[in-house]
DRENRO-368235 format. One record per residue (C-alpha): x, y, z. Coordinates in steps of 0.2 Angstrom, whole numbers, plus 5000, padded with zeros to 4 digits. Example, Ala and Ser with C-alpha at 12.3 -4.5 7.8 and 13.67 -1.06 7.14 Angstrom:
DRENRO-368235
506249785039;506849955036;
END
This chain:
DRENRO-368235
531953125600;533052975606;534253035619;536053025616;537553075627;538953185619;540553155628;541653305631;543353345639;543753365657;542453235662;540953335656;539553285644;537953345637;536353245636;535453275619;533653235617;531953315621;532653495622;533553595608;535253665615;536053825610;537953855606;538254045607;539454115594;540854225602;541954295588;543554365596;544054445579;544054615570;543254555554;541854425557;540454455545;539054515557;539954565573;541754585569;542654695582;541154695594;542054575606;543854585600;544454645618;544554495630;543554585643;542154625631;542154445624;542054375642;540554495646;539654435630;540054255634;539154275651;537754365644;537454225632;537554095646;536254195656;535054205641;535154015640;536653955630;537353795635;538953805625;540053965621;541053935604;542554045604;543354085588;544954185584;544954185565;543454235554;542854095542;541854215531;542254205512;543754305508;544254335526;546154365529;547054215537;547854245553;549354155561;549254015573;550054135586;548854275583;547354155584;547954085601;548254255608;546454295604;545554145611;546654065625;546454205637;544554205635;544454015636;545554015652;544454155660;542854065656;543553895663;543853975680;542053965684;542053775682;540253785675;540253855657;540453725643;541753795630;542053755612;543553815602;543153855584;544853815575;545553705561;547353705569;547953555579;549053665590;547753785594;546453645598;547753565610;548153725619;546353775620;545853605628;547253625640;546653795644;544953725648;543953705632;542853555631;542453545613;543453565597;542453635582;543353605565;542553695550;543753595539;543053425546;544853365550;545353375532;546453525534;547453475549;546953285553;547953295569;546453385577;545753205578;547253155588;546953295600;545153245603;545653065605;547053105618;545953235628;544253155626;543553325619;541953335610;542253355591;541153445579;541553385562;540953515549;540653485530;541353615518;541353625499;542853745499;544453705489;543753545481;542553485467;540753445475;539553315469;537953395461;536853315474;536953405491;536653255502;537853145491;539153275494;538853275513;539053085514;540653085503;541453225513;540853175531;541252985529;543053035525;543053145540;542353005551;543752885544;545053005550;544253015567;544152825569;545952805563;546452925577;545452835590;544052965593;542552885601;540952885592;540152965608;541253115606;540753165588;539453295582;539153325564;538853495556;538253505537;539153675535;537753785529;538453935519;540253855517;540453855498;538553825495;537453945485;535653995491;534853845482;536053725489;535753785507;533853775505;533953605497;535053555512;533753615524;532353525515;533353365516;534153385532;533353235540;534253125528;535853165537;535253055552;535752905542;537552935547;537152895565;537753045574;536953195582;536853355572;537253535574;536553675563;537453835560;536353955550;536454105560;536454265550;537154175535;537054255517;535654125512;534554185526;534754365519;534354295501;532654235507;532254385519;533054525510;533954575527;535754625530;536754515542;536354605559;534454595555;534354415551;533954345568;532154315565;532554225549;533854125558;532554075571;531454015557;532853905551;533153835568;531353785570;531353695553;532953605557;532453555574;530853475567;532053375556;533253315569;534553445573;535153445592;536253595594;536053765586;537553885584;536854065584;537254245588;535654285596;535254165610;533654225616;532654235600;533154065595;532853985612;531054045611;530753985594;531553815598;530453795613;528953795602;529853665590;530153555606;528353575611;527753515594;528953375594;528353315611;526453325606;526853225590;527653095600;526253075612;524753085600;523552935602;524052795592;525952835592;
END
């Protein structure tokens, strides 16, 4: 894959290219769909973060509000009470790359101030566009995710991706966010039925036409269970299979619960990509 550099806050960056990278999911919530409550206490959350880093995660994505369908909304203050102490503690090491999973401008700004390097917005800047200004002001990496929630979608999954993400990219550009700060996420599972998710996987490579690096977040999602017949905590092998498929189609970063199994699976995907690139005649 062509190497790209993702620019992050606090003078950090990530080089994207020959090696798939893992973003470990850290839900500091009582009600996330597969691990709600497991890491709700700050001490347990920090312990899990270091465990994921030891297993090979390059980024820890800290979230304080569940985004599963039907989840209760929490206040900005409660979200901040959950995530900011964890981010501040992780930032003390100076080594960990930290992402905050939020759609709130205020939380994003406070999180970057506390040490976060990346803002991961599941509403693609279209819930609180001020998040783009946070990224522009701080230099934070910005994950712009597609969602089908609370709007009418186009019938073709890729057409809808282009429609939504191009508007998000306009918001980012208007705020002054640099292109090198942006990562796109097609939002697997967010108001998409199993067939739409599978179609999106099958056509994932078409998203490269947007010209930005791509993040894949399929971990333990309902459509993985639809295919495998497994409940959420038992979907890691299925998730690893989706990671390989999406890596072969151009994904750079994989947001997952189980770091080790996905890292092993992606090592084979990277090996195959390397072999294909270096075959005689290429």
